C-alpha positions as a Markdown table, in Angstrom:
| # | Residue | x | y | z |
|---|---|---|---|---|
| 1 | Unk | -1.3 | -1.5 | -9.6 |
| 2 | Unk | 1.3 | -4.4 | -9.3 |
| 3 | Unk | 0.1 | -7.7 | -8.3 |
| 4 | Unk | 1.9 | -10.8 | -6.6 |
| 5 | Unk | 2.2 | -12.6 | -9.8 |
| 6 | Unk | 6.0 | -13.7 | -10.6 |
| 7 | Unk | 7.6 | -12.1 | -13.5 |
| 8 | Unk | 9.2 | -15.4 | -14.9 |
| 9 | Unk | 6.9 | -14.9 | -18.1 |
| 10 | Unk | 6.0 | -11.4 | -17.7 |
| 11 | Unk | 7.6 | -7.9 | -18.3 |
| 12 | Unk | 10.9 | -6.9 | -16.7 |
| 13 | Unk | 9.8 | -5.0 | -13.2 |
| 14 | Unk | 12.4 | -2.3 | -14.1 |
| 15 | Unk | 10.1 | -1.4 | -16.9 |
| 16 | Unk | 7.4 | -0.5 | -14.2 |
| 17 | Unk | 9.7 | 1.0 | -11.8 |
| 18 | Unk | 12.9 | 1.9 | -13.2 |
| 19 | Unk | 14.2 | 3.7 | -10.4 |
| 20 | Unk | 16.8 | 2.3 | -7.7 |
| 21 | Unk | 15.0 | 0.9 | -4.8 |
| 22 | Unk | 15.8 | 1.6 | -1.2 |
| 23 | Unk | 17.6 | -1.8 | -1.0 |
| 24 | Unk | 19.6 | -1.5 | -4.1 |
| 25 | Unk | 20.9 | 1.9 | -2.8 |
| 26 | Unk | 21.8 | 0.2 | 0.4 |
| 27 | Unk | 23.5 | -2.6 | -1.3 |
| 28 | Unk | 25.6 | -0.2 | -3.3 |
| 29 | Unk | 26.3 | 1.3 | 0.2 |
| 30 | Unk | 27.7 | -1.9 | 1.4 |
| 31 | Unk | 24.8 | -2.6 | 4.0 |
| 32 | Unk | 24.0 | -6.2 | 2.6 |
| 33 | Unk | 20.3 | -5.7 | 2.9 |
| 34 | Unk | 18.0 | -8.6 | 3.8 |
| 35 | Unk | 14.3 | -9.1 | 3.6 |
| 36 | Unk | 12.2 | -11.4 | 5.8 |
| 37 | Unk | 8.7 | -12.3 | 4.6 |
| 38 | Unk | 6.4 | -15.1 | 3.6 |
| 39 | Unk | 8.0 | -17.3 | 0.7 |
| 40 | Unk | 5.4 | -16.2 | -1.8 |
| 41 | Unk | 6.7 | -12.5 | -1.8 |
| 42 | Unk | 10.0 | -13.9 | -3.4 |
| 43 | Unk | 10.0 | -13.1 | -7.0 |
| 44 | Unk | 6.7 | -11.3 | -7.0 |
| 45 | Unk | 5.8 | -8.6 | -9.1 |
| 46 | Unk | 5.6 | -6.1 | -6.1 |
| 47 | Unk | 8.7 | -7.4 | -4.7 |
| 48 | Unk | 10.9 | -7.2 | -7.7 |
| 49 | Unk | 9.6 | -3.8 | -8.5 |
| 50 | Unk | 9.6 | -2.1 | -5.2 |
| 51 | Unk | 11.9 | -4.1 | -3.0 |
| 52 | Unk | 14.6 | -5.8 | -5.4 |
| 53 | Unk | 18.1 | -5.4 | -4.1 |
| 54 | Unk | 18.0 | -7.6 | -0.6 |
| 55 | Unk | 18.7 | -11.0 | -0.2 |
| 56 | Unk | 15.4 | -12.7 | 0.8 |
| 57 | Unk | 14.8 | -15.1 | 3.7 |
| 58 | Unk | 11.4 | -16.8 | 3.4 |
| 59 | Unk | 9.7 | -17.4 | 7.0 |
| 60 | Unk | 5.8 | -17.8 | 7.7 |
| 61 | Unk | 4.9 | -17.5 | 11.3 |
| 62 | Unk | 5.9 | -14.2 | 13.4 |
| 63 | Unk | 8.2 | -16.1 | 15.6 |
| 64 | Unk | 9.9 | -17.6 | 12.5 |
| 65 | Unk | 10.5 | -14.1 | 11.0 |
| 66 | Unk | 12.2 | -12.8 | 14.1 |
| 67 | Unk | 14.3 | -15.8 | 14.4 |
| 68 | Unk | 15.2 | -15.1 | 10.7 |
| 69 | Unk | 15.8 | -11.4 | 11.2 |
| 70 | Unk | 18.2 | -12.2 | 14.1 |
| 71 | Unk | 19.9 | -14.7 | 12.1 |
| 72 | Unk | 20.5 | -12.5 | 9.3 |
| 73 | Unk | 22.4 | -9.9 | 11.4 |
| 74 | Unk | 24.6 | -12.6 | 12.6 |
| 75 | Unk | 25.1 | -13.4 | 8.9 |
| 76 | Unk | 26.5 | -9.8 | 8.5 |
| 77 | Unk | 23.3 | -8.2 | 6.8 |
| 78 | Unk | 23.7 | -4.5 | 8.2 |
| 79 | Unk | 20.1 | -3.7 | 7.1 |
| 80 | Unk | 17.3 | -6.4 | 7.7 |
| 81 | Unk | 13.8 | -5.6 | 6.8 |
| 82 | Unk | 11.0 | -7.7 | 8.5 |
| 83 | Unk | 7.6 | -7.5 | 7.1 |
| 84 | Unk | 4.3 | -8.5 | 9.2 |
| 85 | Unk | 1.0 | -7.9 | 7.5 |
| 86 | Unk | -1.6 | -9.6 | 10.1 |
| 87 | Unk | -2.4 | -6.3 | 11.9 |
| 88 | Unk | -3.2 | -5.0 | 8.5 |
| 89 | Unk | -5.2 | -7.7 | 7.5 |
| 90 | Unk | -7.3 | -7.9 | 10.8 |
| 91 | Unk | -8.0 | -4.1 | 10.2 |
| 92 | Unk | -9.2 | -4.8 | 6.8 |
| 93 | Unk | -11.3 | -7.8 | 7.5 |
| 94 | Unk | -12.7 | -6.7 | 11.0 |
| 95 | Unk | -12.1 | -3.0 | 11.4 |
| 96 | Unk | -9.6 | -0.7 | 13.2 |
| 97 | Unk | -9.8 | -1.3 | 16.9 |
| 98 | Unk | -11.8 | -4.5 | 16.5 |
| 99 | Unk | -10.9 | -7.5 | 19.2 |
| 100 | Unk | -9.1 | -9.1 | 16.5 |
| 101 | Unk | -7.1 | -6.1 | 15.3 |
| 102 | Unk | -6.1 | -5.5 | 19.1 |
| 103 | Unk | -5.1 | -9.1 | 19.4 |
| 104 | Unk | -2.8 | -9.0 | 16.4 |
| 105 | Unk | -1.5 | -5.7 | 17.8 |
| 106 | Unk | -0.6 | -7.8 | 21.1 |
| 107 | Unk | 1.0 | -10.7 | 19.4 |
| 108 | Unk | 3.3 | -8.1 | 17.5 |
| 109 | Unk | 4.1 | -6.4 | 20.7 |
| 110 | Unk | 5.3 | -9.4 | 22.3 |
| 111 | Unk | 7.2 | -10.5 | 19.2 |
| 112 | Unk | 8.9 | -7.1 | 18.9 |
| 113 | Unk | 10.0 | -7.4 | 22.4 |
| 114 | Unk | 11.9 | -10.5 | 21.8 |
| 115 | Unk | 13.2 | -8.8 | 18.7 |
| 116 | Unk | 14.6 | -6.1 | 20.8 |
| 117 | Unk | 16.0 | -8.4 | 23.5 |
| 118 | Unk | 17.8 | -10.6 | 20.8 |
| 119 | Unk | 19.3 | -7.8 | 18.8 |
| 120 | Unk | 23.0 | -7.9 | 18.7 |
| 121 | Unk | 25.1 | -5.1 | 20.4 |
| 122 | Unk | 25.3 | -2.1 | 18.0 |
| 123 | Unk | 22.0 | -2.8 | 16.2 |
| 124 | Unk | 19.3 | -0.4 | 16.3 |
| 125 | Unk | 15.6 | -1.3 | 15.8 |
| 126 | Unk | 12.9 | 0.6 | 14.0 |
| 127 | Unk | 9.2 | -0.2 | 13.9 |
| 128 | Unk | 6.8 | 1.6 | 11.5 |
| 129 | Unk | 3.9 | 1.0 | 9.1 |
| 130 | Unk | 3.1 | 2.1 | 5.6 |
| 131 | Unk | -0.4 | 3.5 | 6.1 |
| 132 | Unk | -3.1 | 4.0 | 8.5 |
| 133 | Unk | -6.9 | 2.7 | 8.1 |
| 134 | Unk | -10.4 | 3.9 | 8.4 |
| 135 | Unk | -13.5 | 1.8 | 8.8 |
| 136 | Unk | -16.1 | 2.5 | 5.7 |
| 137 | Unk | -19.3 | 0.6 | 6.4 |
| 138 | Unk | -21.0 | -1.2 | 3.8 |
| 139 | Unk | -24.1 | 1.0 | 3.6 |
| 140 | Unk | -21.6 | 3.8 | 3.0 |
| 141 | Unk | -20.4 | 2.8 | -0.1 |
| 142 | Unk | -21.6 | 3.8 | -3.7 |
| 143 | Unk | -21.6 | 1.0 | -6.3 |
| 144 | Unk | -20.6 | 2.4 | -9.9 |
| 145 | Unk | -22.0 | -0.7 | -11.6 |
| 146 | Unk | -25.5 | 0.4 | -10.3 |
| 147 | Unk | -24.8 | 4.2 | -10.6 |
| 148 | Unk | -25.1 | 5.0 | -14.2 |
| 149 | Unk | -24.2 | 8.8 | -14.0 |
| 150 | Unk | -21.1 | 8.2 | -12.2 |
| 151 | Unk | -19.8 | 5.4 | -14.6 |
| 152 | Unk | -20.9 | 6.9 | -18.0 |
| 153 | Unk | -17.9 | 8.1 | -19.8 |
| 154 | Unk | -15.5 | 6.0 | -17.6 |
| 155 | Unk | -13.7 | 3.6 | -19.7 |
| 156 | Unk | -12.0 | 1.9 | -16.4 |
| 157 | Unk | -11.7 | 2.4 | -12.6 |
| 158 | Unk | -8.6 | 2.0 | -10.8 |
| 159 | Unk | -6.9 | 2.6 | -7.4 |
| 160 | Unk | -9.0 | 1.9 | -3.9 |
| 161 | Unk | -12.6 | 2.8 | -3.0 |
| 162 | Unk | -11.1 | 6.0 | -1.2 |
| 163 | Unk | -8.5 | 7.0 | -4.0 |
| 164 | Unk | -9.9 | 6.2 | -7.3 |
| 165 | Unk | -8.3 | 6.7 | -10.7 |
| 166 | Unk | -10.8 | 7.2 | -13.3 |
| 167 | Unk | -9.8 | 6.5 | -17.2 |
| 168 | Unk | -12.4 | 8.1 | -19.1 |
| 169 | Unk | -13.6 | 7.6 | -22.6 |
| 170 | Unk | -12.2 | 10.3 | -25.5 |
| 171 | Unk | -13.8 | 13.4 | -25.3 |
| 172 | Unk | -15.9 | 12.7 | -22.0 |
| 173 | Unk | -13.2 | 14.2 | -19.5 |
| 174 | Unk | -15.2 | 17.7 | -18.9 |
| 175 | Unk | -18.5 | 15.7 | -18.4 |
| 176 | Unk | -17.2 | 13.1 | -16.0 |
| 177 | Unk | -15.2 | 15.7 | -14.1 |
| 178 | Unk | -18.2 | 17.7 | -13.6 |
| 179 | Unk | -20.5 | 15.0 | -12.5 |
| 180 | Unk | -17.7 | 13.6 | -10.1 |
| 181 | Unk | -17.2 | 17.1 | -8.6 |
| 182 | Unk | -21.0 | 17.4 | -8.0 |
| 183 | Unk | -21.0 | 14.1 | -6.5 |
| 184 | Unk | -18.1 | 14.5 | -4.2 |
| 185 | Unk | -18.8 | 18.1 | -3.0 |
| 186 | Unk | -17.3 | 18.8 | 0.4 |
| 187 | Unk | -16.4 | 14.9 | 0.8 |
| 188 | Unk | -13.1 | 14.9 | -0.6 |
| 189 | Unk | -11.3 | 16.3 | -3.8 |
| 190 | Unk | -11.6 | 15.8 | -7.5 |
| 191 | Unk | -8.4 | 16.5 | -9.7 |
| 192 | Unk | -7.5 | 15.9 | -13.3 |
| 193 | Unk | -4.1 | 14.3 | -13.8 |
| 194 | Unk | -2.4 | 17.6 | -14.3 |
| 195 | Unk | -4.1 | 19.3 | -11.5 |
| 196 | Unk | -3.0 | 16.4 | -9.1 |
| 197 | Unk | 0.6 | 17.6 | -10.2 |
| 198 | Unk | 0.0 | 21.1 | -9.8 |
| 199 | Unk | -1.3 | 20.7 | -6.3 |
| 200 | Unk | 1.9 | 19.0 | -5.1 |
| 201 | Unk | 0.3 | 15.6 | -4.3 |
| 202 | Unk | 2.7 | 13.8 | -6.6 |
| 203 | Unk | 6.0 | 14.8 | -8.1 |
| 204 | Unk | 6.4 | 16.0 | -11.5 |
| 205 | Unk | 4.7 | 13.8 | -14.3 |
| 206 | Unk | 7.1 | 11.8 | -16.4 |
| 207 | Unk | 5.7 | 11.4 | -20.0 |
| 208 | Unk | 6.6 | 7.8 | -19.9 |
| 209 | Unk | 4.6 | 7.0 | -16.8 |
| 210 | Unk | 2.0 | 9.9 | -16.3 |
| 211 | Unk | -0.6 | 7.7 | -18.1 |
| 212 | Unk | -0.7 | 5.3 | -15.1 |
| 213 | Unk | -2.6 | 8.0 | -13.2 |
| 214 | Unk | -6.3 | 8.2 | -13.7 |
| 215 | Unk | -7.5 | 11.1 | -16.2 |
| 216 | Unk | -9.5 | 12.0 | -13.1 |
| 217 | Unk | -8.4 | 11.2 | -9.6 |
| 218 | Unk | -11.0 | 11.2 | -6.6 |
| 219 | Unk | -9.8 | 11.2 | -3.0 |
| 220 | Unk | -12.4 | 10.9 | -0.3 |
| 221 | Unk | -11.9 | 12.4 | 3.2 |
| 222 | Unk | -15.6 | 11.4 | 4.8 |
| 223 | Unk | -16.2 | 7.8 | 5.8 |
| 224 | Unk | -17.3 | 6.6 | 2.5 |
| 225 | Unk | -16.3 | 4.8 | -0.5 |
| 226 | Unk | -16.8 | 4.2 | -4.3 |
| 227 | Unk | -16.6 | 0.4 | -5.5 |
| 228 | Unk | -17.3 | -1.0 | -8.9 |
| 229 | Unk | -18.7 | -4.6 | -8.4 |
| 230 | Unk | -18.3 | -5.4 | -11.9 |
| 231 | Unk | -14.6 | -5.8 | -11.5 |
| 232 | Unk | -14.0 | -6.1 | -7.7 |
| 233 | Unk | -14.1 | -9.3 | -6.1 |
| 234 | Unk | -16.6 | -10.2 | -3.4 |
| 235 | Unk | -13.7 | -10.4 | -1.0 |
| 236 | Unk | -12.6 | -6.9 | -1.5 |
| 237 | Unk | -15.9 | -5.6 | -1.6 |
| 238 | Unk | -16.6 | -6.8 | 1.9 |
| 239 | Unk | -13.4 | -5.3 | 3.4 |
| 240 | Unk | -14.3 | -3.0 | 6.4 |
| 241 | Unk | -11.2 | -1.2 | 6.9 |
| 242 | Unk | -9.9 | 0.9 | 3.9 |
| 243 | Unk | -7.1 | 3.4 | 3.2 |
| 244 | Unk | -5.8 | 5.7 | 0.3 |
| 245 | Unk | -7.2 | 9.0 | 0.8 |
| 246 | Unk | -5.4 | 12.1 | 2.3 |
| 247 | Unk | -6.6 | 12.0 | 5.8 |
| 248 | Unk | -4.7 | 12.1 | 9.0 |
| 249 | Unk | -6.0 | 8.6 | 10.0 |
| 250 | Unk | -4.6 | 7.3 | 6.7 |
| 251 | Unk | -1.6 | 9.2 | 6.2 |
| 252 | Unk | -0.1 | 9.3 | 10.1 |
| 253 | Unk | 1.7 | 6.2 | 10.8 |
| 254 | Unk | 3.6 | 5.0 | 14.1 |
| 255 | Unk | 7.1 | 5.3 | 14.2 |
| 256 | Unk | 9.6 | 4.1 | 17.1 |
| 257 | Unk | 13.4 | 3.9 | 16.9 |
| 258 | Unk | 15.2 | 2.0 | 19.4 |
| 259 | Unk | 18.9 | 3.2 | 19.1 |
| 260 | Unk | 22.0 | 1.0 | 19.3 |
| 261 | Unk | 22.9 | -0.2 | 22.5 |
């Protein structure tokens, strides 16, 4: 997984994600893309790997980001991307549908109304999200650190608590797969890396990057999760809202398009 560290002294982000990004393709098409987000996103690993190609304009508060987006359109940027993460944060910390989540949604709705009102003639507005979310109560989580039969043979755990990537010790694949299939049962899916591709959940495996997928990938469908307190921080372990599995609540996202007027 990418983190939000800068790449000044690290590897070239194109070594991690070599394909042209949406913004690079938009820039090649003459759209002069712009990105509005918090200042610490500029130059980060995730931004450089996945969102490179746009002119970055830092802005912190939501109103400031709306102002920055409107200013970018006046500068001639034909594609402007505004990111706001507080609804996601409230869902993770307090749960989906919580009063805090609803409050952030209301603030965002007001700000988008102002963006809609202020957008120049001939400009469309599209609102969407990157994922859904479900609540996973703390008592519905299994900690691999205290569950030997699930961690035995597992060299490293990656992914998220509802979408685990298990990197296994040499020669342990069959045993680990069998134990996890018995554990998950009807509560999700267990694939080897090759089975994941054969099922159509990912594209064709590229030999240069296939090893980033776990030897075994686990996707949970019920309201439960799997954590590893040996490597996960207390902050992450206490988050209520989670995502990453192949359920409608996690896959379905809102999409609203307001055409040019």
